[in-house]
C-alpha positions as CSV (number, residue, x, y, z in Angstrom):
1,M,96.7,113.6,107.0
2,E,96.2,110.6,109.2
3,K,99.3,111.4,111.3
4,G,98.5,115.1,111.6
5,I,101.6,116.2,109.6
6,A,101.2,119.6,108.0
7,K,100.6,119.4,104.3
8,A,103.6,121.7,103.6
9,A,105.8,119.2,105.4
10,E,104.7,116.4,103.1
11,F,106.6,118.1,100.3
12,A,110.0,118.7,101.6
13,E,112.3,121.4,100.2
14,K,114.8,118.6,99.4
15,E,112.5,117.3,96.7
16,D,113.4,118.2,93.1
17,A,113.2,116.7,89.6
18,S,115.4,113.8,90.7
19,T,113.0,112.6,93.4
20,I,111.6,109.2,92.4
21,Y,108.1,108.2,93.5
22,C,106.7,104.7,93.6
23,V,102.9,104.4,93.7
24,L,101.1,101.0,93.8
25,F,97.6,101.1,92.4
26,Q,94.7,98.7,92.8
27,E,92.6,99.2,89.8
28,E,92.7,103.0,89.5
29,R,93.1,103.8,93.2
30,P,96.6,104.4,94.8
31,V,97.0,102.0,97.8
32,A,100.7,102.5,98.7
33,T,103.4,105.0,98.0
34,A,106.9,106.0,98.9
35,R,109.6,108.3,97.5
36,L,113.4,108.1,97.0
37,L,115.5,111.2,97.6
38,H,119.0,110.8,96.4
39,S,122.1,113.0,96.2
40,K,125.0,112.1,98.5
41,T,122.8,109.4,100.1
42,A,119.7,107.4,99.0
43,R,116.8,108.0,101.4
44,I,113.4,106.4,101.2
45,G,110.7,108.4,102.8
46,R,107.0,109.0,103.2
47,V,106.1,105.3,103.0
48,A,102.4,105.0,103.3
49,T,99.7,102.4,102.8
50,S,95.9,103.1,102.9
51,K,94.3,101.7,106.1
52,Q,92.2,99.1,104.3
53,H,95.3,97.8,102.4
54,R,97.7,97.4,105.3
55,K,99.1,93.9,106.2
56,L,98.9,92.9,102.5
57,G,102.6,93.5,101.8
58,Y,102.1,96.6,99.7
59,G,104.4,98.8,101.8
60,R,107.1,96.2,101.4
61,L,106.6,96.2,97.6
62,V,107.1,100.0,97.3
63,V,110.1,100.0,99.6
64,Q,111.7,97.1,97.6
65,A,111.0,98.9,94.3
66,L,112.8,102.0,95.6
67,E,115.7,99.9,96.9
68,R,116.1,98.5,93.4
69,C,116.1,102.1,92.0
70,A,118.8,103.1,94.5
71,S,120.9,100.1,93.5
72,E,120.5,100.9,89.8
73,L,121.7,104.5,90.6
74,G,124.8,103.0,92.1
75,Y,124.1,103.3,95.8
76,K,125.3,100.5,98.1
77,E,123.1,101.6,101.1
78,V,119.7,103.2,101.7
79,E,118.5,104.9,104.8
80,L,115.1,106.0,106.1
81,H,113.6,107.7,109.0
82,A,111.1,105.3,110.6
83,E,108.4,106.1,113.0
84,L,109.1,104.1,116.1
85,T,105.9,102.1,115.5
86,A,107.2,101.1,112.1
87,V,110.7,99.9,113.3
88,P,109.7,96.2,113.4
89,F,108.3,96.4,109.9
90,Y,111.7,97.7,108.6
91,E,113.7,95.3,110.7
92,K,111.9,92.4,108.9
93,M,113.3,93.9,105.7
94,A,116.9,93.9,107.1
95,Y,117.1,97.6,108.1
96,Q,119.2,98.3,111.2
97,P,118.6,101.2,113.7
98,V,121.4,103.8,113.7
99,G,121.8,106.5,116.4
100,A,119.3,107.8,118.9
101,V,115.6,108.3,118.7
102,Y,114.5,111.9,117.7
103,Q,111.4,113.9,116.8
104,E,110.5,114.5,113.2
105,D,107.2,116.4,112.4
106,G,106.4,115.8,116.1
107,I,106.6,112.0,115.8
108,P,109.3,109.9,117.5
109,C,111.6,108.4,114.8
110,Q,114.6,106.2,114.3
111,T,117.1,106.4,111.4
112,M,117.6,103.0,109.9
113,K,120.0,101.8,107.2
114,K,120.3,98.8,104.9
115,R,123.1,97.6,102.7
116,I,121.8,96.9,99.2
117,I,123.5,95.0,96.3
């Protein structure tokens, strides 16, 4: 809701029973989340941390957890679609920009990839 993305877009038609979600809780409240879509490629998406919990490393934790899941599923690489404002965050985690900037849900984005072991 914070980014003004339509609720219907939050649940992509690509999601199915194989989608893996990671949610980090503080006590009983969710504070960070992300999902892993996987078929031909492993793609992390919808990474979000509540405003009051940003800069605490929680986003990094959910991304790393999904990287481990992708690795356990046999993937050697993960990709994500980063909002331009988040590119430095992902670069610190060894993601590399690939291709040109594009619009996704009305927001400028950059595809990024990372080799995982």
